[in-house]
N, C-alpha and C positions, 0 to 999 in steps of 0.2 A: 443676614448680615449685608448681602448685596443690596437689598431694599433700603436698609438704613443708610448705607453709604450713598446710594443714589439720592435719597431724601436730603442728606446733609449737603451734598454737592449742589443740588438744585437750590436749596435754601441759601447757600453762600452766593450763588449766581444772582438770586433775587435780591439779596442784600446789596450786592455790588451795583446792580442796576438802579437801586433806589438811593444810592449815594450815602452809604452808612459812614458816619463818623462815630459819635457816641450813641446815636439813635437814628434808625432809618427814617427817611423823610419821604412819605408817600406824596406823589403829585396830586394836586387838586383835580376834581372832576371837570369836565368841559363846561359845565354850567352849575350854578348854585341851585339846590333843591332841598326841600324839607318835606316831611311826611312821605318820603319815598320808600318803596319796598326794596329790600336788599337780599342778595343770595350769593352763594359761592359754589364752585365746582372744583374738582381735581385737588381735594385736600386743602382748599383755601388759596390755591395759586391763581384762580380765575375769579374775579369779583364782579358783581353786577349791581347796578343801581337802576331801578325801574320806576318811571313816572314821578309823581310828586308835584310840588308847587314852587314857583320861582320867587325871586326877591320881592316882587310887588304884592304877593300874597292876595291876589284877586282871583275871581272865578276864571278869567281868561289867562291867568298865569299858570294854570294847571296843565301839565305836559304829559304826553304819552311816550316820551323818548327813553331810550335804553342806553346806558353807558357801561362799557366793559373794560377791565384792565387785567392783563395777563402778566403776572410777576416775572415769569421766566423769559419773556420776549423783550420788548423795548422798555417795559416798565411804564408805558404811557397808556392813557385812556383812548378808547375808540368808540364809535357809535355802533350799537346793534340795530336791528330792525325794530322800528317803532311798534309798540303794542297796538294791535288792531282796535278800531273803533274811532268814533269822531271826537271823543273827549278822553283825557287822561283821568286817573283816579287818585285819590288820597288815602293814605293809611291802609293800603292793601298789604297782603302778606305774601312772601315769596320764599321758596326753598329749592335747593338743588338736590336731585335724586335721579339715579339711572342716567346720568349725563345730560339731564334736562333741567330747565328752570320752570318750576310750577308757580304761577302767579294767581293769587286767589282774592276775591272780594274787593273791599275798599268802597269808597263812595265817590260819587260825582257831584259837582257843584254847578248850579245854574246861575244865570245872570241876576236872579232875584235873591241870591244867597241861600236857596234851598239845597239841602243835602239828601242824596238818595243812595242808600246802601245797596250794592248789587251782588248777585250770586255768581258772577262770571268766574270761570277758571280758564286761563290761557296757558298753554304749554309751549315753551321756546326750545328749539333745537339749535344750539349755537353754531355747530359746524355747517348746517345747511341754511342758517339765518332764516329759519322758517317757524312761524307760529301755527299752532293748531288749537282747537277748542276742546277742553275737557268737560266732564260732566259738572253741571252747576252744583254749588254748595247747597246742601239741604236747607240749612238756616243761614241766610246771607248775613255776613258780618264784616265789619271793618275794625281796625284798631285791636287786633287779636294777637296772641303769641303763636309762633309757629316753630316746629321742630321736626326732625326726621329720625327714624330708626330703620336699621337694616337696609339703608339706601333704597327704601321702597315706601314706607308708610309715613305720610306727612300729617302731623298733628296740628290742628287749628283749634286754639284754646281760648275760650271766652270771646270777648269782643262786643261790639254794638250792632244789634240787629235793627230792622225797621221798627220793632216794638220796644227797643231799649236794650240795656245790657243783658248778657246771657252768661250762663256758666256751662254751656255745652263744650264737649270735647269731640270734635268731628275729625275723622281720620280718612284721608284720601289714599287709596291704593294706586300708586303710579302704574303698576303693571296691569291692573284690571280696569282702570278708569272707573272706580266705584267709591262711594262714600259709605262709612259706617259710623253710627253714633257710639262713642266709647263712654265709659263711666264719667259722668260730669263731676267737676270738682264741687265739694259740698259747701263752699263759701258763698258769700254774697256775689251775685252777678256783677261783673265789672267789664269796662273797656279801657283801653289805654294802659292795660297792665303790662308787666314785663316778665321775661323769663326765658327758659330754654329747655332743651331735651338732650340728655347725654346719659350713656351707660344705663339705659332702660329706666331712667328717672326723669321726672318733670319737676321743675321748680318755678313757681309763679309768685309774683308779689304785686301788691298795691293796685293802682288803676283808679278809675272813677266809678262810683256807685250813685244811685239816685239820691238826691238830697231830701231833707225833711220837707213835709208839706208846708208851704208858705215861705220856704227858705231858698237857698241856691238850687239850681236845677241839678247839678252834680257836685259831689264832694269827694275828697280823696278817701280811699280805703286803705287800711293798714294791715290787711290780712296777708299772710304768707303760707303757701301750701307746698307740700312735697307729694308727688304722685309716683308710685312704683308700678311700672308696667309689667304685667304678667309675662313670663318668658314663653309661655305656650299660647297665650291669647293676647294679641296686641291691642284688643279693644277693652280689656279688663284692667282697671287701674285701682290700686289701693291708695287712698288719700289719707294724709295726716297733716295736722297743723304744725307749722314751724314757728319758732320764737321770732320776735320782731328783728328785722335786719338793721344794720347800722344806720343811724340818721332817721329823720321823719319820713312818713309816707309820701310818695311822689307819684307823678303822672308823666307819661311819655319818656320813661327811662329807656335808654338803649341797652339791650341785654342779649346774651347768647352764650352758647357753650364753648368751652375750650377743652376738647377731649384729651389733648396731650397733657393738660394740667389737672385733669379730673375736677374741673371747676365750672361754674356758670357765673359769668361776670355781669355786673350791673353798673351803669355809669350815667350821671346827669339826671335829666328830668326836672320837673318843677313841683313845688309843694302844692300848688293849686291846679285843678283840672282846667284846661283851656281849649279853645278851638284852633283850627289850623293857622290862624293869623297870630296866635299867641295871646289872644284876649281871654281872660279867665271868665268862667261862668258865674263867679260871685262878685266880680268887679274889683277884686283885690289885685295889686301889682303882681306880675308873674316874674319870678326869679329863677334862673337856671342854676341847679345845684352843681357843685364842683366835686362831689363825693363819688368815688368809685369803690365798690365793694364786691365780694364774691362769696358764693356758697361752695364750700369744699365738700364734694360728694363722699370722699373716703373717710373724712373726719367728722362729717355731719355737723358743720359749724359755719358761722359767718366770719368773714375777715374783712376788715377795712383795708383797702389797698392804698388809697390816697384820699385825703380830705381837701386837696387843692389840685385837682386834675387840670392839666394844661388843656386849654381850648375845650371847656365843657360844653355839652350839647343837650338839647331837648328835641324830641320828635325825629331822631335819627332812624327810628323804626326798627332798629336791629343792630346787633354787634356781630361781626364776622370774624371767625378764627382764621388766621393766616400763619404761615411758618415763622413769621417774624413777631407775631403777637396779635391780640384782638384789636380790631379797627372799627371806627364809626365813620360812615359815609354821609356827609352832608348834615342836614338838620338845621336847627336854629342855635346860633351862638349865644354867648352870655348877654349880649345887647338885643337879643331876639331877632337879629338880622339873619336871613337865610344865607347859608354858606355852601361853597363848593369844596371846602376843606375835608381832608381825610385825616383823622386823628388816630395815632397809634397809642393805645392805652398801656400804662404800666401793668406788669404781670405779677409783681411780688409786692408784699406789704412793705411800705417805705419806712425807714427808721425815723424816729422822732428827732427832728433837727434841734429841738430845744434841750435835748439831753447831752 
């Protein structure tokens, strides 16, 4: 009861700092970024945005900067210590565990437009503002799904390796600084997929798969998978196929778990796979979807939350659970402009206004 009271009190303080009227308003980040890695600590009260690309969407607009917001303090963003290295990365994965932020993979861009996926693992200790190096990812990937169990095991699912999309599930043990290959998902290898990990379950959807010979380089995948993690063996996963989610297959959806709601949320993305500039691989116009949906873990079903989400995004690289609801940090807005905005998503299915 004391813990619940403390949580409610701190949540009310956070809401007050963020200027709640009908809906909390999160302050924008210090700079606009897309394809940025995101993570949270302390139950979603501390939010992190790491690296990404700025509004120019050029190779020299890729940054290694870190932005941090603590909801219970000023409710404002501050700068963390930059990620080590001479260049920032795009579409890396990040997760919070053991009071640390683990930053994994991603790719670097050179001045000729070349993309190089890296196996780097960097571990940030916020209190000391200190970075250290973790053990490299066995199969280097970018544009993967990430999730955490037991505040210890970080799951890196799918993604694009130097050889193309993969279906690996690679698990990093934060305590031991070791990697283990878990049961891969049985579907088509994809990158730019979306999903999350909650309650010993993994839900992943969509992404980009290799296109047909003579056609587009990559096309959207419409596969949806549920993985149940063995309670005794964190590297053993039982996979089963899920029915299609609401709306068409998409790429670059922002997604993540909301443990308090027993759901995994999905929002935005584009129907056609694209690069970090928002240019599609098949030459078709890229449009950002305004649909937000969720998978209910207890009821084993999809729910459409909103078909007209305010400020929809693509390439937000993740969705973070906060005491006030799920949020998307940065990404590309509906006009494909890189944004610094922080969007609080609706949590419940909205009534049909036409009825």
